[in-house]
C-alpha positions as CSV (number, residue, x, y, z in Angstrom):
1,M,27.7,-11.0,-2.4
2,P,25.2,-13.8,-3.3
3,A,26.8,-16.0,-0.5
4,L,26.2,-13.2,2.0
5,R,22.5,-13.1,0.9
6,V,22.1,-16.8,1.4
7,V,23.7,-16.6,4.9
8,I,21.4,-13.7,5.9
9,L,18.4,-15.5,4.5
10,L,19.3,-18.8,6.3
11,S,19.9,-16.9,9.6
12,V,16.5,-15.1,9.3
13,I,14.7,-18.4,8.5
14,T,16.4,-20.1,11.5
15,L,15.5,-17.2,13.8
16,L,11.9,-17.1,12.7
17,T,11.2,-20.8,12.8
18,R,12.6,-21.6,16.2
19,P,10.0,-23.3,18.4
20,N,9.8,-20.5,21.0
21,L,8.6,-17.9,18.4
22,T,5.9,-15.7,19.9
23,S,2.5,-16.9,18.7
24,A,-0.7,-15.1,17.8
25,D,-2.0,-16.1,21.3
26,D,0.6,-13.8,22.8
27,L,-1.1,-10.8,21.2
28,G,-4.0,-11.1,23.6
29,S,-4.4,-12.5,27.0
30,D,-3.1,-15.9,28.0
31,P,-6.0,-18.4,27.8
32,S,-4.6,-20.5,30.7
33,G,-5.2,-17.5,33.0
34,A,-1.5,-17.3,33.9
35,D,0.1,-13.9,34.4
36,K,2.3,-14.2,31.3
37,P,2.6,-10.7,29.7
38,T,1.0,-10.2,26.3
39,L,3.2,-9.3,23.3
40,A,1.8,-5.8,23.5
41,E,2.9,-5.6,27.1
42,Q,6.3,-7.1,26.4
43,I,7.1,-4.6,23.7
44,R,6.6,-1.5,25.9
45,G,9.7,0.2,27.3
46,E,13.1,1.3,26.2
47,W,15.4,-0.8,23.9
48,V,18.9,0.1,22.9
49,C,21.4,-0.9,20.2
50,Y,24.9,0.3,19.5
51,R,26.9,0.9,16.4
52,D,30.7,1.1,16.6
53,T,32.3,3.4,14.0
54,P,35.8,5.0,13.6
55,Q,34.2,8.1,15.1
56,G,33.1,6.2,18.2
57,R,30.1,4.3,19.6
58,F,26.7,5.6,18.5
59,M,23.7,4.6,20.6
60,T,20.1,4.4,19.4
61,I,17.2,4.1,22.0
62,K,13.8,3.0,20.9
63,H,11.0,3.8,23.4
64,H,7.7,1.9,22.8
65,L,4.9,3.6,24.5
66,E,1.2,2.6,24.4
67,D,0.8,3.1,20.6
68,Q,3.8,5.3,19.7
69,T,7.5,4.8,19.4
70,V,10.2,7.4,19.8
71,V,13.6,6.5,18.3
72,T,16.6,8.7,19.1
73,T,20.2,8.2,17.9
74,Y,23.0,9.7,20.0
75,D,26.7,10.4,19.1
76,P,29.6,9.1,21.2
77,N,29.1,12.1,23.6
78,N,25.4,11.2,24.2
79,T,24.3,14.2,22.1
80,P,21.1,13.5,20.2
81,L,21.7,13.5,16.4
82,Q,18.3,12.6,15.2
83,S,14.9,11.5,16.6
84,H,11.5,10.7,15.3
85,R,8.1,9.6,16.6
86,S,5.6,7.3,14.9
87,E,2.4,5.4,15.6
88,Y,2.7,1.6,15.8
89,R,0.6,-1.5,15.9
90,I,1.5,-5.1,16.1
91,E,-0.1,-8.0,14.4
92,S,0.4,-11.7,13.8
93,S,0.5,-13.4,10.4
94,G,0.8,-17.2,10.7
95,S,3.7,-17.9,13.0
96,V,5.4,-14.5,12.8
97,S,4.8,-11.1,14.5
98,I,4.7,-7.9,12.4
99,F,5.5,-4.4,13.7
100,R,3.7,-1.8,11.6
101,Y,4.4,1.9,11.9
102,R,3.2,5.1,10.2
103,N,2.8,8.9,10.7
104,K,6.5,9.5,11.3
105,V,7.4,12.9,12.5
106,V,11.1,14.1,12.8
107,L,11.7,15.6,16.3
108,I,15.4,16.2,16.1
109,G,17.8,16.5,13.2
110,P,18.2,18.2,9.8
111,N,14.6,17.6,8.8
112,V,12.9,18.5,12.1
113,G,9.2,18.8,11.6
114,A,9.1,16.6,8.5
115,K,6.2,14.2,8.3
116,D,5.8,10.9,6.5
117,E,2.4,9.2,6.6
118,R,3.4,6.1,4.8
119,E,3.2,2.7,6.6
120,S,6.3,0.5,6.9
121,A,6.6,-2.9,8.6
122,Y,9.1,-5.5,9.7
123,L,9.1,-8.9,11.3
124,F,10.0,-9.1,15.0
125,R,10.0,-11.2,18.1
126,I,10.8,-10.7,21.7
127,E,13.1,-13.2,23.4
128,G,13.7,-12.4,27.0
129,D,15.4,-9.0,27.1
130,R,16.0,-9.0,23.3
131,F,13.9,-7.3,20.6
132,I,14.8,-9.0,17.4
133,E,13.9,-6.9,14.3
134,V,14.1,-8.4,10.8
135,R,13.6,-5.9,7.9
136,G,13.3,-6.8,4.2
137,M,11.4,-10.1,4.5
138,L,7.9,-9.0,3.8
139,N,6.5,-9.4,0.3
140,E,6.4,-5.7,-0.3
141,D,10.0,-5.2,0.8
142,R,12.8,-4.5,-1.7
143,G,16.5,-4.7,-1.1
144,E,18.6,-6.8,1.2
145,P,17.3,-8.2,4.5
146,S,18.8,-6.8,7.7
147,L,18.8,-7.9,11.3
148,I,18.9,-5.7,14.4
149,I,19.0,-7.0,17.9
150,W,18.0,-4.5,20.5
151,K,18.5,-5.1,24.3
152,R,16.0,-3.9,26.9
153,L,17.4,-0.8,28.5
154,K,17.5,-1.3,32.2
155,E,19.2,2.0,33.1
156,N,19.0,4.9,30.6
157,P,22.3,6.8,30.5
158,I,20.6,9.9,29.1
159,P,19.1,12.2,31.8
160,K,15.4,12.8,31.5
161,P,14.4,16.5,31.0
162,K,13.0,18.1,34.1
163,A,9.2,18.8,33.9
């Protein structure tokens, strides 16, 4: 187990120290006047990740809106299993970007309606169509680090509810 910890830590360090890491300048407008999207603009939209299990492939879609995120996990038949909404903000600390979220409300699942006001945070970066999320690396974190790579969802397989 200690070897796995070292491999994860080295992978995270490599990921976070690569030269094209998003800088604090990306949080605001580009000083050169170019039309490069800000980090806040880049994060908006839908992101997907998959988890293969013996029961089939589970899909989680994260939808970043203006200042809220809705995260929904679907079973292999695209039936929603759980979903929650939270408020978020992004910030920069040195050469890393931090995603902070709070005021989580469960929308679907066994604890529907449950609220959690606590703030949580993780390191992240956006690289093309990838949202790279690294949990467990902030000073207040406990436990093993984890890495999740989300891909920008170009075509959502879940039909939108009719208004």
